[in-house]
C-alpha positions as CSV (number, residue, x, y, z in Angstrom):
1,X,-149.8,119.6,81.9
2,X,-148.6,116.3,80.5
3,X,-145.4,114.7,81.9
4,X,-143.3,112.9,79.5
5,X,-140.6,110.5,80.3
6,X,-137.4,111.4,78.6
7,X,-134.7,108.9,77.9
8,X,-131.1,110.1,78.0
9,X,-128.6,108.6,75.6
10,X,-125.6,107.3,77.6
11,X,-122.7,106.3,75.4
12,X,-121.2,103.0,76.2
13,X,-117.6,103.1,77.3
14,X,-115.5,100.0,77.4
15,X,-113.0,100.3,80.3
16,X,-109.9,98.1,80.2
17,X,-106.7,98.0,82.2
18,X,-103.9,100.2,80.9
19,X,-102.0,98.5,78.1
20,X,-98.5,99.8,78.9
21,X,-96.5,100.2,82.1
22,X,-95.6,103.6,83.5
23,X,-92.5,104.8,81.5
24,X,-89.2,106.1,82.8
25,X,-89.7,104.4,86.2
26,X,-86.7,105.0,88.5
27,X,-85.9,104.3,92.2
28,X,-83.2,106.4,93.8
29,X,-81.8,106.1,97.3
30,X,-82.8,109.2,99.2
31,X,-80.0,111.1,100.9
32,X,-79.1,110.7,104.5
33,X,-82.1,108.6,105.3
34,X,-81.1,104.9,105.2
35,X,-84.8,103.8,104.8
36,X,-86.0,106.3,102.1
37,X,-86.4,105.8,98.3
38,X,-87.6,108.4,95.8
39,X,-89.7,106.8,93.0
40,X,-90.3,108.8,89.8
41,X,-92.1,107.9,86.5
42,X,-93.8,109.6,83.6
43,X,-97.5,109.6,83.2
44,X,-99.0,107.0,80.8
45,X,-100.1,108.6,77.5
46,X,-103.9,109.0,77.2
47,X,-104.2,106.6,74.3
48,X,-102.8,103.8,76.5
49,X,-104.8,104.4,79.7
50,X,-108.0,102.6,78.4
51,X,-110.1,104.5,80.9
52,X,-109.7,106.8,83.8
53,X,-106.7,106.1,86.1
54,X,-107.6,105.4,89.7
55,X,-104.1,105.3,91.0
56,X,-100.7,103.5,90.8
57,X,-100.0,100.3,92.7
58,X,-96.4,100.4,94.0
59,X,-94.9,97.2,95.4
60,X,-91.6,96.7,97.2
61,X,-90.1,93.2,97.6
62,X,-86.8,92.6,99.5
63,X,-84.4,90.7,97.3
64,X,-83.1,88.6,100.3
65,X,-84.9,87.7,103.5
66,X,-88.4,86.8,104.4
67,X,-90.0,90.3,104.4
68,X,-93.5,90.2,102.9
69,X,-94.1,92.3,99.8
70,X,-95.3,95.8,100.7
71,X,-97.8,97.6,98.6
72,X,-99.1,101.2,98.6
73,X,-101.5,102.9,96.2
74,X,-100.5,106.3,95.0
75,X,-102.9,109.0,93.7
76,X,-103.3,109.0,89.9
77,X,-102.1,112.5,89.3
78,X,-98.8,112.0,91.0
79,X,-95.6,111.1,89.1
80,X,-93.3,110.8,92.1
81,X,-93.5,109.1,95.5
82,X,-91.1,109.0,98.5
83,X,-91.3,105.7,100.3
84,X,-89.8,106.5,103.8
85,X,-90.2,103.4,105.9
86,X,-88.2,100.7,104.1
87,X,-85.6,98.5,105.8
88,X,-82.0,99.8,105.8
89,X,-79.2,97.6,104.4
90,X,-81.7,95.9,102.0
91,X,-81.9,95.5,98.3
92,X,-85.4,96.0,96.9
93,X,-87.2,95.2,93.7
94,X,-89.8,97.8,93.3
95,X,-92.6,97.7,90.7
96,X,-95.3,100.0,89.6
97,X,-98.5,99.5,87.7
98,X,-101.3,101.9,86.7
99,X,-104.8,101.1,87.8
100,X,-108.2,101.7,86.2
101,X,-111.6,100.4,87.4
102,X,-111.0,97.4,85.1
103,X,-107.8,96.4,86.7
104,X,-104.0,96.6,86.8
105,X,-101.8,97.3,83.8
106,X,-98.3,96.0,83.0
107,X,-95.6,96.6,85.5
108,X,-92.4,98.6,85.3
109,X,-89.6,97.6,87.7
110,X,-86.5,99.1,89.3
111,X,-84.0,97.9,91.8
112,X,-82.4,99.9,94.7
113,X,-80.1,99.1,97.5
114,X,-80.5,100.9,100.8
115,X,-77.4,101.6,102.9
116,X,-77.0,100.4,106.5
117,X,-77.6,103.1,109.1
118,X,-74.4,105.1,109.6
119,X,-72.7,104.2,106.3
120,X,-73.7,107.4,104.5
121,X,-72.4,109.4,107.5
122,X,-69.1,107.5,107.3
123,X,-68.9,108.2,103.5
124,X,-69.5,111.9,104.2
125,X,-66.7,112.1,106.9
126,X,-64.3,110.4,104.5
127,X,-65.3,112.7,101.7
128,X,-64.7,115.8,104.0
129,X,-61.2,114.6,104.9
130,X,-60.2,114.2,101.2
131,X,-62.0,117.3,99.9
132,X,-60.6,120.8,99.6
133,X,-64.0,122.4,98.9
134,X,-65.1,125.3,101.1
135,X,-68.5,123.8,101.6
136,X,-67.9,120.0,101.5
137,X,-71.4,119.2,102.8
138,X,-73.1,120.9,99.9
139,X,-70.7,119.4,97.3
140,X,-71.2,115.9,98.8
141,X,-75.0,116.2,98.7
142,X,-75.0,117.5,95.1
143,X,-72.5,114.9,93.8
144,X,-74.0,111.9,95.7
145,X,-77.7,112.6,94.8
146,X,-78.6,113.1,98.4
147,X,-81.4,115.5,97.6
């Protein structure tokens, strides 16, 4: 029996970084937690990915103060992320960029200001005093995007 070497044709793919930033990027203060931000975005269309996404790089930089930038990498199939350990009473510039093996794409940015601890509770108490709803907590949560 004769053994023959077979060569397999492997198509050549050129991988590049994505050519657009994640679209509809938003950062929303998250409810009663003074240190939590919900980030949402839409997936990058296939024709702009330029390869297989390996994740999203999310960076938070405090607008004032000497905090170092903080970065996390989010799984590529996700389109939302809750960042739970940011500093209360701080304004953040948050950016996101899609990643491929070739590198980082353009960034999208959003800005969010976290409340000081206790301020949201104070707002709630004031709301309850002025409200004539039967369920003021539920009404407050729904109208203040606390969910």
